[in-house]
C-alpha positions in Angstrom: -38.9 34.1 110.6 -41.2 34.6 113.5 -39.8 36.4 116.6 -38.6 34.0 119.2 -38.0 31.1 116.7 -34.5 29.8 116.3 -32.2 30.1 113.4 -30.4 27.0 112.3 -27.4 26.3 114.5 -28.9 28.4 117.4 -31.5 25.9 118.5 -29.3 24.1 121.1 -31.3 22.7 124.0 -29.9 23.6 127.4 -29.8 20.1 128.9 -30.3 21.3 132.5 -33.4 23.0 131.3 -34.6 20.0 129.3 -33.6 17.5 132.0 -31.5 15.5 129.6 -27.8 14.7 130.0 -25.4 12.3 128.2 -22.4 12.6 130.4 -20.8 15.9 129.6 -21.6 15.7 125.9 -24.4 17.4 124.1 -26.8 14.8 122.6 -28.0 16.8 119.6 -28.5 20.2 118.0 -32.2 20.9 117.4 -33.2 23.9 115.3 -36.8 24.9 115.0 -38.1 27.1 112.2 -41.6 28.6 112.8 -42.9 29.2 109.3 -46.6 29.4 110.2 -47.4 31.9 112.9 -50.6 30.0 113.8 -48.5 27.5 115.7 -48.2 30.1 118.6 -51.9 30.2 118.9 -52.3 26.4 118.8 -49.4 25.5 121.2 -47.8 27.4 124.0 -44.1 27.8 123.4 -44.0 25.5 120.4 -40.2 25.7 119.9 -39.5 24.6 123.4 -41.9 21.7 123.1 -40.5 20.6 119.8 -36.9 20.7 121.1 -37.8 18.6 124.2 -39.7 16.0 122.1 -37.0 15.7 119.5 -34.2 15.5 122.1 -36.1 12.8 124.1 -36.8 10.8 120.9 -33.1 10.9 119.8 -32.0 9.9 123.3 -34.5 7.0 123.2 -33.0 5.9 119.9 -29.4 6.5 121.0 -28.9 8.9 118.1 -26.9 12.2 118.0 -26.7 14.9 115.4 -28.3 18.0 113.9 -32.0 18.1 113.3 -34.1 20.9 111.9 -37.9 20.9 112.6 -40.1 23.0 110.3 -43.4 24.1 111.8 -45.4 25.1 108.8 -48.8 25.0 107.2 -50.8 22.4 105.3 -50.0 24.0 101.9 -46.3 23.8 102.4 -46.4 20.2 103.6 -48.7 19.3 100.7 -46.1 20.7 98.4 -43.3 18.8 100.1 -45.4 15.6 100.1 -46.0 16.0 96.4 -42.3 16.6 95.6 -40.8 13.9 97.7 -43.6 11.2 98.0 -45.8 11.9 94.9 -48.8 12.4 97.2 -50.9 15.4 96.4 -52.2 16.0 99.9 -50.9 17.4 103.2 -49.8 14.9 105.9 -49.1 15.4 109.6 -45.4 14.9 109.6 -42.6 14.3 107.1 -39.1 13.2 107.8 -36.1 13.7 105.5 -33.0 11.8 106.7 -29.8 13.7 105.8 -27.4 10.7 105.3 -24.5 13.0 106.2 -22.3 12.4 109.3 -23.3 14.7 112.1 -26.7 15.6 110.5 -29.7 13.4 111.1 -32.1 15.4 108.9 -35.2 17.5 108.8 -38.8 17.1 110.0 -41.8 19.1 108.7 -45.2 19.4 110.4 -48.5 20.7 109.0 -50.4 22.9 111.5 -53.9 22.2 110.1 -53.5 18.5 109.9 -52.0 18.3 113.4 -54.8 20.4 114.8 -57.5 18.3 113.1 -56.0 15.0 114.2 -55.7 16.2 117.8 -59.3 17.4 117.8 -60.6 14.2 116.2 -58.7 12.1 118.7 -59.8 14.2 121.7 -56.2 15.2 122.5 -54.4 18.4 123.2 -52.7 19.9 120.1 -49.5 20.2 122.1 -49.5 16.5 123.1 -50.1 15.5 119.5 -47.4 17.8 118.3 -44.9 16.3 120.8 -45.9 12.8 119.6 -45.4 13.6 115.9 -42.1 15.3 116.5 -40.9 12.2 118.4 -42.2 10.1 115.5 -40.4 12.1 113.0 -37.2 12.2 115.0 -37.3 8.4 115.5 -37.6 8.1 111.7 -34.4 10.2 111.3 -32.7 7.8 113.8 -33.6 4.8 111.7 -37.0 3.6 113.0 -39.7 2.6 110.6 -43.2 1.1 110.7 -43.6 -0.6 107.4 -43.6 -4.1 108.9 -45.8 -5.1 111.9 -42.8 -5.8 114.2 -41.2 -2.5 113.2 -44.4 -0.7 113.9 -44.8 -2.2 117.4 -41.2 -1.3 118.3 -41.6 2.2 117.0 -44.9 2.6 118.9 -43.3 1.4 122.1 -40.4 3.8 121.6 -42.9 6.7 121.1 -44.8 5.7 124.3 -41.5 5.8 126.3 -40.6 9.2 124.9 -44.0 10.6 125.8 -43.7 9.1 129.3 -40.3 10.8 129.7 -42.0 14.1 128.7 -44.8 13.5 131.2 -47.4 13.4 128.4 -50.1 10.8 127.7 -49.3 7.6 125.7 -50.7 8.2 122.2 -51.2 4.5 121.7 -53.3 3.8 124.9 -56.8 2.8 123.9 -55.9 2.5 120.2 -56.8 -0.8 118.7 
């Protein structure tokens, strides 16, 4: 584990710091595992950004529970994608719903794919990472994008999350 990354169960977001409150109750427990040290070179304080994005997405969806986010490399995500989706390639983000009360699930992100997509879209890697974490967290909360109507609802939810974070709408200018 990389210095400064959080161990599962210790990744609680301080809601005053994150600017998020739900009465006096904590909304969610977000753990971040930094498995690929290159994330620190790509994004300033990746754990804090991931926690903020996941928390904002769960608030948007009205979901609560434990989430673990794995920041890893393309090779690891390729392996997960092959095992769980029978696709022999890395992808940007994978979501694994837990189906257990109190636990929403896990999200895994591939550094190389995220960096390439951000560069190709002319976006900052940090902004793209925040968007993909929100996307993955929304999946854990029950959103999907298989049907056109579902996709539009999910895109609007992602845009609202990004606005809450003070980051650009990833869907603006996309046709």
